[in-house]
N, C-alpha and C positions, 0 to 999 in steps of 0.2 A: 505163419505165412510171411510176416514182416521180416523175420530172420532169413528165410529162403529168398525173399525178394532182394534183400540187401546183398546176400551172397552171390546171386546170379548177376546182379548189376556190377558187383566188384569184379567178377570173373570176366564179364564182357568188357569192362573198363581195362582190365589187364591185357586181354587178348587183342584189343585194338589200341593199345598204348603205342608210343613211338616206335618200339622195336618191330612191331608187326607192320605198321605203316611203312617203315623203311624197307622191310623185307618185301612187301607186296609191290610198292612203287619201284623199289630198287631192281626187282626182277624184270619189271616192265621196261625200265630204263636200260638195263643190261641187254635185253632182247632187242630193244630199239636200236642200240648201238651196233650189236652183232648183225642185225639185218639191214643196217644202214637206213634206219627209220622207214621201214617198209610200209607202215600205216599211212605215211604221207606219199611215198613214191608210187604205191600201187593202188591208191584210193580210186582212181578212175577205172582201172581194170576191175576192181572189186565190184563197183556199181554196174559196169557192163555185164559182168557175170550174173548179177541178180536178174537183170532184164532178159538175158539169154535163157536163164532157167525158168523164168516166169512165162515168157511168151514164145520162146524159140524151141527148137527141137534139137537136142544134143544126141549124138551117137553114143549110146551107153550100152549097146547090146553085148559087146565083148569085154566090158569092164566088170571087175569084181565088186561086190557090194550088194546091199539089200534095198536101198532107196536112192533116188536121184540126189545129186549135190544140193539142188534147190530144196528138196524135201528135208535133207539133213540140216540145212540152215534154218528152215522153218521149225523143225523139231527143237533145235537149240533156242530159237527165238520164242517158241511156245513156252519153254521152261524159264527163259530169262525175262521176257515181257510179262510180268505177273503183278501181283498185288504190291510188290516192292516198288513198282513204278507209280503207284497211287499212295498207298498207306505208308510205304517206306520213305518216299520223298517227303510226304507231309510230316512224318515223325522226325526226319532229319532236320527239317525247318523248325519244328517246334522245340527240339532239344539243342540243336547246334546253331540255329539262326541261319540267315541267308548265306553266310560264308560256307556252310556245309555243301551247298550246290557247287561251288567252285572246286572243292576237293572231290566231289563226285566226277566232275569233268576231268580233273587230272588223273583220277583212277581209270577213267575210260580211255583217255588218250594213250596212257602207258599200257593199259589193258589190251588195246588193239594189237600191239606187238606180242603181248602175252598170249592172246587167243590164237594168233597166227602160229606161234610155236606149239601150242597145245594141239590144235587141229592137225597141223602138219605131222607132228610126232604120232598122233593117234592113228593116222593113215599109214605111216611108215612102219609102225611096230604092231599093227593089228593082227589078230589071229582068227582062224576059222573055228566056230563052235561045232558041237557034235551034230547039230541039225543042219549044218552047211551055211549058217548065217555068219556074218562078220562081227567080230567083237573087238572094240578098241577103247582107248581111254588111258588115264594115268596108270592104272594098275598094270597095264601091258607095257607101256613105254618106260615105266620106272623099273619093272622087274627085268625087262629084256635089255634096256639101254645102258643101265649103270654098270660100270666096270667091276664093281664089287657085287657079285650075285646075291650074297647073304643080305647085305644092306638093301639091295634093290627089292628082294622079295619081302623083306620086313616092312619097308616103307609102302610097298604096294598093298600089303595086307592091312596096314593102318588106314590107308586111304579107303580101301574097299569096305572096311568095317564101319568107319565113321560116316562114309557116304550112305551106306545102307541104313544106318540109324537116322540120318538127316532125311532120307527119302521117306521113311515111315512116320517119324515122330515130329518133324518140324518143317523145314523149308519146303520140302517137296510134297507134303501131304496134309497133315492136320492143320498146319498154319493156313493153308489155302482154303480148305473146306470150312474152317472156323470163321474166317473173314467173310466168305461168301454168305454163309448162313446168318451171320450177324448183320451184314448189309441188307439182306432181304427181310430180316425180321424188323429192322429199324425202318426201312422204306415202305414195306407192304404188310407188315404184321404176319409174315409167313412163319409158322412154327419151325423151330430148329430141326425137328425130326423129319419134317416134310422136305426141307432143303437137303438134309442129309441123304434121304432116300433117293431123291432125284439126281443129286450130284454123283453119288456112289454108283447108281444105276447106269448113268451115261458114261461114267469113267470105265466101268466094267465092260460095257458094250464095245468100247474102242480098244482097250488094252488087251482084251482077250485074243485079238488078232495079231498081237505083236507089233514090231516096228514098222512093218509094211502098211498095216492099217492105220497106225498112228501117223505115218508119213502122209498118207492120202488125206486124212482128216485135217491135219495142221496146215497142209499146203493151201487149203481153202480158208480155214478159220483164221490163221494168223494175219495175213494181209488185210482181211476184212476188219478185224478188231483193232488193228493199229490205225488204219485209215479212219475208222469211226471215231476213235479217241482224238486223233489229230484234228479232224474237222470240228468236233465239238469244242476243243480247246481254242482253235483258231477263231471261232465266233467270239469267245470272251476276249481274246487278245486284240481282236480288231476293234471291239468296243472300247478297250482300255489302251489303245495303241500308243498314246502319249506317255503312258507310264512305263513302257518297256525300257527305254534307254536308262532312266534313273534306277530301275530295279536291277538291270544288268550291272550297273556300276555299284549298286548296293551289294550285290553278290561278290564282286571282286574285292571291294573295300573291306567287307566283313570277314573275308578269308584271312586277313592279316591284322585286323584290329577288333577288339572286343565290341560286342553289341550290347548297349544298355537296355535295361528292362523298359518296356513300353506296353501299355494296355495289359493284356493277359499274358504277354510274353515275358518270361522271367529273366531274360538276358542270357548271353552266352560268351564264353571265352574263345580265344583262337584255338586252343587245344580241343575244346568241345566241338567246334566247327570241323576241325580236321578228323576227330574221332568218329563223329556221327556221319560225316560226309564219306569217309573211306568205308566204314562198316556198312552203311546203306548202299554205297556204290557197288561193293562186291556182292551184296545181297541181291542187287538189281541186275547187274550185267554179268556177274559170275566169272569175270576174267581172272584167272589165277586160281579159281576155286577147283577146277578140274572136272566139272560136270559137263560142260558143252562139248569137249572133245569126244565124249562117249557117243554122242549123236553123230559127230562128223566122222567117226571111225567106221560107221555103217554105210557111208556114201559110195555110190558107184563111180569111183574116181581112182585112177592109177597114179596121178601126179600129186604128191603131198603138198607141193608148193601151191598149186591151184586151189586145193581145198582150204589151205591156210589163208590165202588171200580172200576167198569167199567168206570165210568165217569172221573176218574183221568187221564185216557189215553188221553182224549181230550186236557187237558192243556199241557201234556208232548209233544204230537205230534205237537201241534200248535206252542209252543214257543221254547221248548228245541231242537226240530228237525227243523221245517220249518223256523221259524224266525232266528235261528242260521245259517242255510244255506244261507239265504238272506244276513245276516250281513257279513258272511265270504266271500261271493262272492264280495260284495262291497269293503270290506277292502283289500282283497288279490289282487284285480285288481288295487288298489290305487285310484279308482274313488271317494272315500269319501272326498278327498280334492279338488274336481273339482268345488265346489260351487253349484252343482245341488242338487235337492231335489226330494222327492216323486218318482213317477214311472219313471221320466226322469233319475234320478240317478240310479235306478235299471236297466233300459234299457241300459244305458251307460256301466255299469259293465258287463252285458252279452255280449254286443257288443264288449267289449275289447278283448274277447277271441274267441267267436263264431261269424262267419260272419252272419250278419242279426240277431244277438242275440236279438234285440228289439222285434222280432216276438215271441220269447219265452215268453217275459214279457207280450206282448199283449194277447197271447193265454191264459196264466196263469191268467191274469187279468179278462178275460172273464169267465173262469171256476170258479175262486175264487169268483168273484163278483156275478155271477149267483147263485151259491150255497148259498151265504150269503142271497140273496134275498129270496130264498125258506125258509131257516131256520127262518129268522126274520119275514117273513110274518105270520108264525104260532105263533111266540111269540106275535106279535101285536094282532092277532086274539084272542088269549086266554085272553089277558089283556082287550081288548074291550068287550069280552064276559063276563068277570068277572064284569065289571062296568055296562053294559047295557043289558046283557042277550043274549041268543042264537039267537034271531030274527035279530040281526044286523050283523051276521057273513057274510051273502051273500053280503050285501052292503059294508062291510069293504073290502072284497076281490076285489071288483070292484074298490073302491077308491085306494087301494094299487097299483093295476096295473096302474091306471091313474098317480099316483105319480112316478112310475117307469119311465114312458115316460117323464114326466115333468123334472125329475132329469137329464135326458140325454140331453135335449135341452136347459135348462136354465143355464146360467152361475152362478155357485155357488161360492161365495167368502168365505174364511175361513172355508171350509166345514169340515176339520179335527178338527179344534179347536171347532167348534160348536158340532161336534159329541162327542168329549171327554168330553165337559161340560154336554151334555145330559146323557152320561154314568155315570158321577159322581152323577148326580141327581137321577138316578136309583139305584146306588150302596148304597147310604146312608141308606134308609129304610131297604134294604136287609141286610146290615152289622149289623144294630141294631138288626134285627130279628135273625141273626146267632149268635151274641154274647149272646142274651137272651136265645137261645135254645141250646147253646153249651153243656150244661149238658146232654141233650137228645142225642145229637150226640156222645158225649164221652161214654155214657152208652151203646149205641148200638154197637159202635165200640169195646169196651172192652169186651162185651159179646161174640164176635166172635173171636175165637182163630185161 
C-alpha cells in the first residue's frame, strides 16, 4: 500500500507540475485575450441573466433543448459546488498553505473565460440523441470542430472514456458518497451501509428521470445549499472580522513566498502552493475540465454567446465566493495550523466558533455531495451514450447507483489524489480542443457587443 501511495502521489505531482499549470492557465489566458476579457466585460450581464432565470419568465417555448438555461447552470453548479469546496479547500490549505487559495483564485478568473468557451461551443456543436434530447459537450465540439477529423474523433474518444471512468470511480461518484458516509459516521455514528443505502436510493430516484428531473431538483436544491453555507460562514467571519484583512494578505503573500512550519502545519513551498491550489481549483470549479459544458449543451437556448455568459457565473460562485468562504473560516479561526486536513479541518474551524459546528459541515457535505452525484451522473451518461449509443443509458444509471453505494461502504485510499489525476486526464483533450477552436470562440464573442 505504501508503494501504491507513493506512486499515486508521484503521478499527481507530475500531472499538476508546471507544464499542466501553464497549459490550464494558458488556455484561460488565451481565451481571455480572444474574447477581450469577457469575464470582466460581461459580468453584469451574467448576473442579470441569473436573476432573470430565477425569478423571471423567459420565452423558451420555441427553443431547442431539454432544460432552461437557469436549470443548466444549476446542474453545472450541482456538480461543481461539491465536497471540493469543503474538503478540497481544506486539503489545499493543509498541503499548500494559504498561498494555495491565491492560485485557486487565479484558476477561477482565467477559468471564467474557459467556461465561456466550453459552454458556447457545447451549444454550437451539440447533437440530437435518438430519444430527441440534446447532447453536447467536449466529445461533440472536439469531434465536429477540429479541422482534422481523425484527430478530433480520437481526442473525443479519450475524453469520453476518461470522463466515464471519473464519473463512476472518483470525482463524480465514489469520492462523494465516501465523504458523505464518513462525515455522517464521524458526526452521528451512522453506519456506512445505512448512509450508502440512503444516498444511493435518493440518487436513483432522481437520475432515473434523466436530465429533466435532475434540472427540476437542482433548480431548488442548489440555491438553498449555497445560501445555507454562505450564511453559516458569514456568522463565523463576522465574529472574526478583524482577522479578515490580515488573512487575505497572508493568502497573497504566501502565494509567492514559502510558509514556515507552525503548530501542526508542516510548511509549504511556493511550488506546493501553486500545485495544490491549481489542482484543487480545477477539482472544485471544473473550468477546463470539460464536464460543465455537457450540462450547458442541454439548455433551451439558441444563442451560444448567451449560454456562455451565463455559464461564467458557475466558476465565480463556486471558487470566488464559496471556496473563499471556506478558506477564510479556516484561516481566521487559526485551525489551519492544527495539522488536520479534509473535512476534519473544516469541521474544527466551524466548531471553533459555533457550538456543534461540525453538524454544519456534515449537513453541507450531504447537500454538496448529493448534488454533485446528480450532476456527474448526467455527465457520465452523456459520455457513455456518445461511445456506446442510447441503448446503454438505462444500464448505466443502475450501475451508477450501485457504485454510489459501494463508495460509501468501501474504504477508499488516496481518493482525492486519484480524483485529481482523473480530472487531469479529462482536461487534456478538452484543452487541446479549446485551443484549436479558440478562434471560433473569439469570433462569436467579438460579434456580440
